[in-house]
N, C-alpha and C positions, 0 to 999 in steps of 0.2 A: 504494500500500500504506500502511496505517496505521502510526503510530509503533510501534516494537517495544515489547512489554510488558517490564517489569522483573520479574525473578524473583530470589528468594532461596531457595537450596536448603539445607536443614538435614539433616545426616547424623550417623551415629554410627560407621560402619565403612567397609567396602570401597568403597562408592560406585558400584556397577555401574549402578544406575538413573541416577545422576548422569551417568555416562559416556554412556549412551544418549541422554540429553537434550542433552548437549554436542554429540554427533555430529549429532543432528537439527538443532540450531541452526546448526552450522557447514556443514551441507549445505543450508541455507535452507529446511528443512521447517517450522521453528517460527519465527514472527516475534517473537523475544524475545531478550533478552540476560540472562545470569546476572550480576547485580550483585555477588553474593557467595555463597560457600559457607561455612557455619558448622557447626562440629562441637562436640559436647560431649566429645569424646575427642581429645587431642592427637596420638594415634598412628593416627588414622583414615586409611586409605589414600586415601579420597576427597579429602583435602586435597592429596595429591600429584597426583591427577588434575586438580584445579583449578589447581595451580601449573603443570602441564604445558601448560595451555591459557591461561595468563596471566589467570586469574580470581582476583580478590581473595578471600582466604580468612582465616578467623580461628577461634579456639577460645574457647568459653565453657564452661569445665570445670565440670560440675555438682558435682564433688567439692570444689570450693573454696567452696561455699556451704552455710551451716548449715541452710537450709530450701529446700523446693521453690519457695516464693514468691520468695525472694531470687534463686534461679537464674532463674526466669521473668522477673523484673524486669530482670536483666542481659541475658538473651537478647533480650527485647523491645527494650531500648535499642539493642542491636547491630543487630537487624533493622531498626528504624525508620530508622536512619541511611541505609539504601539505598532507602527509599521504594518498596517492592515493590508491584506489582499483584497478584502471587500469591506465596504462600509454599508451597514444595514440600517435604513431609516424605518424604525418600527414604532409608528405612532409619534413621530417627531413633527410637532405642529409649528414649524418655522420654515420659511423659504430660504434656501441657501443661496448665497451670492455667487456670481460667476467665478470669482477668484478661487473659492473653495472647490467648486465643481471642476474647474480646469486643473486643479492639483491632483485630482483622482479621476481622470477620464475613464469611462466605462467600468468604474469600480463602485459606484454609489447606487444602491438599489432602494426603491421606494415601493410601498404597497398603496394602492388607491382603490376606494370603494365604488368602482364602476367598471363596465366593460369598455375600456379605452379603445378607440379615441372618443367614445360617447361620454358625456357628463364629466368633463374636466372641472376642477375647482371644488367648491363646497356644496353641501346640502344635496348630495347626489341621490339619496334615497327619496327625499321629498319630491325632487324634480322628476324622478322616474315614475313615481305614483301619479303625480299631477299630469304627466303626459300619457298615462294609460299604458305603460309598458307591461309586457307579460313576463319579462325576465330582467334580471339585473345581475350584478356580479362583482368580481374583484380582479384587479390587474396588478402585476408586478412589473415594473419598468426600470430602465436605466435613467438616472437623473441627468437632465441637461439644463441649460440655462432657461429654457422655456417651460412654464408650469405644466406638469403632467403630460409632457410632450415627447419624452425620450422614447427610444425603441422599447416596445412591449415584449417581454420575454414569455410571460405566462398569464393566461386568462382563465378564470373559472366563472361558472354561471349557476344561478339558481332561479327557480320560478317565482314570480310574484302572484300570489293567490288573491282572489277577489277582495277579501277583507283585510289584507295585510296592512299594518301600520308601519310608520317609520321605524319604530322599535323592533317590529318583527324582521324588517330587512336588515337592521343593524345586527340582530342576532344571527340571522342566516349568513350574513357577510363575515362576521367574526369567526364563526365555526369553519367557514371555508378558508379564511386567512390562515388559521392555525394549522391547517393541513398543507396549504400551498407554499408558504414560506419555507418550511423544512424540506419539501420536495425540491423546490428550486435550488436551495443551497446544497442539497445532496448532489444534484447534477453539477453545479458549479465547482464544488470542492472535490469531486471525482474527475474533473476535467471532461465530463460528458458534454457540458455546455461551455463553450469557449467564446470569448468576446474580444475583438480587437477593432481597430479603426477600419479594417477592410471588410469584415464580415462577422456575423454571428453564426457559429457552427454548433449543431447538435448531433452528437454521435457521428461526427465526421461528415455531416451533410449540411450544406448551407441552409440556414433557417430563412424561409421566404415569408412565413407568417408566424404570429405568436403561437406558442405551444398552448394547447387546450388541456386544462386540468380535468381529469375524470372525477366528477362529483357523484359517482354512484354510491 
């Protein structure tokens, strides 16, 4: 087996996706180690999750910086200390600036609660219900300078039932996320999925469309 990949996970809150990744690593499904968990909120429960598993964790509080650029600079310095192969945004509720993104091209992963490219931005569940959609979902994509616009690696779908509320869709989405992120990281850390400036390759075949997660 190849050397485990180094991950840095950046969070803002509860850290349920972080927990799903920790569990998958500890059960040997992902060939990786989480070098650090970083939060922009000092009261994020995800920091407790990290502590419970002996993972180094730290806070870079965006409220302590006068500008977004200064926050990004501090966050980048913190991340760089851990030499990550991949940076996982798992419920990180800030928009990263271009300098940060350019420092780790094709290495920053974000999860978004819609079937991208549909419903970029916020309140995706309410918008899907308002538009009478019959399905919604989750996408994991590479972070670029444009909001929710980087190449989509993996999409998952679930049905919207007639009486579903926003809370129902949140629940369906979170259950899907907790399965999708470990699967994607398994592929990446086994080098089944490889990303560079020229192409995205999955099992030695050029990826023409996002992978679809089997939500059976």
